[in-house]
C-alpha positions as CSV (number, residue, x, y, z in Angstrom):
1,M,0.0,0.0,0.4
2,S,0.8,3.5,-0.6
3,Q,0.4,6.9,-0.2
4,R,-0.7,8.0,-3.3
5,F,-4.4,9.4,-2.6
6,A,-6.3,11.9,0.8
7,I,-8.9,12.5,1.8
8,C,-10.4,16.2,1.4
9,I,-11.3,17.1,5.3
10,Q,-11.8,20.6,4.4
11,S,-12.0,23.1,0.8
12,D,-12.9,27.0,2.3
13,G,-15.3,26.9,0.7
14,N,-13.3,26.1,-2.7
15,E,-15.6,24.1,-5.4
16,D,-13.5,22.5,-6.8
17,L,-13.3,19.8,-3.4
18,E,-15.6,18.5,-1.8
19,V,-15.4,16.7,2.0
20,G,-14.6,13.5,2.0
21,R,-13.9,12.7,-1.8
22,V,-10.8,11.3,-2.5
23,Y,-8.1,13.0,-4.5
24,P,-4.5,12.1,-5.8
25,I,-2.4,13.2,-4.8
26,L,1.4,14.2,-6.9
27,A,4.1,14.3,-5.6
28,D,5.9,17.8,-5.1
29,D,8.7,17.8,-2.2
30,S,9.1,22.2,-2.4
31,A,5.6,22.3,-2.4
32,A,5.4,20.4,0.9
33,R,8.2,22.5,2.8
34,D,5.8,24.7,2.1
35,G,2.7,23.4,4.1
36,Y,0.7,22.4,1.0
37,I,0.0,19.1,-0.8
38,R,-0.9,19.2,-4.9
39,V,-3.6,17.0,-5.3
40,I,-6.2,16.9,-8.9
41,D,-8.6,18.8,-7.7
42,S,-12.9,17.9,-9.3
43,S,-11.6,20.1,-12.3
44,G,-9.3,17.7,-13.3
45,E,-6.2,20.1,-13.1
46,D,-3.3,19.9,-10.3
47,Y,-3.7,22.6,-8.1
48,L,-1.9,22.9,-4.9
49,Y,-3.7,23.1,-1.3
50,P,-3.4,24.0,1.7
51,A,-2.3,20.7,3.4
52,D,-4.1,20.6,6.5
53,F,-7.4,20.0,3.7
54,F,-6.5,16.0,3.4
55,V,-5.3,13.3,5.0
56,P,-2.9,11.0,2.8
57,I,-4.2,8.0,3.0
58,A,-3.2,3.8,2.6
59,L,-5.2,1.8,0.2
60,P,-4.9,-1.4,-1.4
61,A,-3.4,-2.0,-5.0
62,K,-6.7,-2.8,-6.2
63,A,-8.2,0.6,-4.6
64,E,-5.7,2.7,-5.9
65,R,-5.6,1.0,-9.5
66,A,-10.3,1.1,-9.4
67,L,-8.8,4.6,-8.2
68,L,-6.7,5.9,-11.1
69,A,-9.2,3.7,-14.2
70,A,-11.9,6.1,-13.3
71,L,-10.0,8.5,-12.9
72,S,-8.6,8.7,-16.8
73,S,-11.9,8.0,-18.2
74,T,-13.4,11.3,-17.0
75,S,-10.8,12.5,-18.0
76,A,-10.7,11.2,-21.5
77,A,-14.2,11.9,-21.8
């Protein structure tokens, strides 16, 4: 299991984040040092958000594959 996903726990009214939704994390060490996390949000684009908006989660490989497949099918549409 890896931590390539995070669950949103706060959105501060941002329309591209939904509390309770799982988002893919993209590695960004520079952002992390500044207290931010890079995720692919509901718009389908990757953006930086405050890290405290999310809790990284570990998922079984089968769940990761399913989420990544769902994301790729929605971005291809």
